C-alpha positions in Angstrom: 11.9 -18.5 -7.4 9.4 -18.7 -4.5 8.4 -15.2 -3.4 6.3 -16.3 -0.4 6.9 -14.4 2.8 4.5 -16.5 4.8 2.0 -19.3 4.3 -0.7 -19.8 6.9 -3.2 -22.5 6.0 -6.8 -21.6 6.7 -7.2 -24.7 9.0 -4.2 -23.5 11.1 -5.8 -20.1 11.9 -7.7 -19.7 15.1 -8.5 -16.0 14.9 -7.7 -12.8 13.0 -8.0 -9.3 14.4 -8.1 -6.6 11.8 -7.4 -2.9 12.3 -5.8 -3.9 15.6 -5.8 -1.2 18.1 -8.0 1.2 16.2 -11.6 2.2 16.6 -12.4 0.0 13.5 -11.0 -3.2 15.1 -12.8 -6.4 14.3 -12.1 -10.0 15.2 -12.9 -13.2 13.2 -13.2 -16.3 15.4 -13.1 -19.9 14.2 -16.3 -21.7 15.0 -15.9 -25.2 13.7 -15.0 -25.0 10.0 -16.2 -21.4 9.6 -15.1 -18.0 10.8 -17.6 -15.5 12.1 -17.3 -11.9 13.2 -17.1 -11.6 17.0 -20.1 -9.9 18.6 -22.2 -10.3 15.5 -24.8 -12.9 14.7 -23.4 -15.6 12.3 -26.0 -14.9 9.8 -24.7 -11.3 9.4 -21.2 -12.6 8.4 -20.6 -12.8 4.7 -18.9 -16.2 4.5 -17.7 -15.7 0.9 -16.0 -12.5 1.7 -14.6 -13.9 5.0 -13.3 -17.0 3.2 -11.6 -14.9 0.5 -10.0 -12.8 3.3 -8.8 -15.9 5.2 -7.4 -17.3 1.9 -5.1 -14.3 1.5 -3.0 -15.6 4.4 -2.4 -18.9 2.6 0.4 -17.2 0.6 1.6 -13.6 0.9 4.2 -12.8 -1.7 6.8 -10.1 -1.9 7.7 -8.2 -5.0 10.8 -6.8 -3.4 12.4 -6.3 0.1 14.6 -3.7 1.8 16.5 -3.5 5.0 14.4 -2.2 7.8 16.7 0.8 8.4 16.3 1.7 4.7 12.5 2.0 4.8 11.0 5.2 3.3 10.6 7.7 6.0 7.2 8.6 4.7 5.9 5.0 5.1 3.7 4.9 8.2 2.8 1.4 9.3 -0.6 2.2 10.8 -2.6 -0.8 9.5 -2.3 -3.9 11.8 -3.6 -7.4 11.5 -3.0 -10.0 14.2 -3.4 -13.6 13.2 -3.3 -16.3 15.9 -2.7 -19.9 14.9 -3.8 -23.1 16.6 -0.5 -23.4 18.5 -1.2 -19.8 19.9 1.6 -18.2 17.9 0.6 -14.6 17.0 1.7 -13.1 13.7 1.5 -9.3 13.5 1.2 -7.9 10.0 2.0 -4.2 9.8 1.1 -2.5 6.6 1.9 0.8 5.0 1.4 2.6 1.8 3.8 5.2 0.4 2.7 6.6 -3.0 2.3 3.6 -5.3 4.3 1.3 -3.1 2.8 -1.1 -0.5 4.8 -2.4 2.4 4.6 -5.2 5.0 6.5 -5.9 8.2 6.1 -9.1 10.1 6.6 -10.1 13.7 5.8 -13.3 15.5 5.1 -13.8 19.2 5.4 -17.2 20.7 3.0 -19.1 22.9 3.5 -18.9 26.6 5.0 -22.4 26.6 8.2 -21.2 25.1 7.6 -22.3 21.5 10.8 -21.5 19.6 9.1 -21.1 16.2 8.4 -17.4 16.8 12.1 -16.7 17.6 13.1 -18.5 14.4 10.6 -16.6 12.3 11.6 -13.2 13.7 15.3 -14.0 13.0 14.2 -14.2 9.3 11.7 -11.3 9.3 12.9 -8.7 11.7 15.5 -7.1 9.5 13.3 -6.6 6.5 10.4 -4.6 5.1 8.7 -6.4 2.2 7.2 -4.7 -0.8 3.9 -6.3 -1.7 1.5 -5.8 -4.7 -1.4 -3.3 -4.5 -3.7 -6.3 -5.0 -2.3 -8.2 -2.0 -2.4 -5.0 0.1 -6.0 -4.4 -0.8 -6.9 -8.0 0.1 -5.4 -7.6 3.5 -7.0 -4.2 4.3 -10.5 -5.0 5.3 -13.1 -3.6 7.6 -15.9 -5.2 9.6 -18.4 -3.7 7.2 -16.7 -5.4 4.2 -17.0 -8.8 5.9 -20.6 -8.5 6.9 -23.8 -8.7 5.0 -25.5 -5.3 4.4 
């Protein structure tokens, strides 16, 4: 059984904003074949760490899922990641941790030209909260400091 929730190929990703809306927000921008931290000299970006972070989006897998109205009341989705692909569809990853469980909600926003892909994806995703592994959660939760060289 394929447990993939989403697969975004690295070459399809235009940008990623981590910790969206917080004081720790960072943005990775594609510059040719590489991604670099916005507002930071390219030599300060740790390409190995950035590449590993980007690769996380190649396949995010669920361990379980539950209806959105059955989510644990104590799970606060306060970690946000916004991934924009080359067709300008934005994927919002909302993450929460509750005890030893790690959760993911997904939302897609279409490009201004009326792309229907986002609506189709949301019809699949909007009713569910996905349980993901601690390892996958840890791969998604990054900070600017973890992606730059000391």
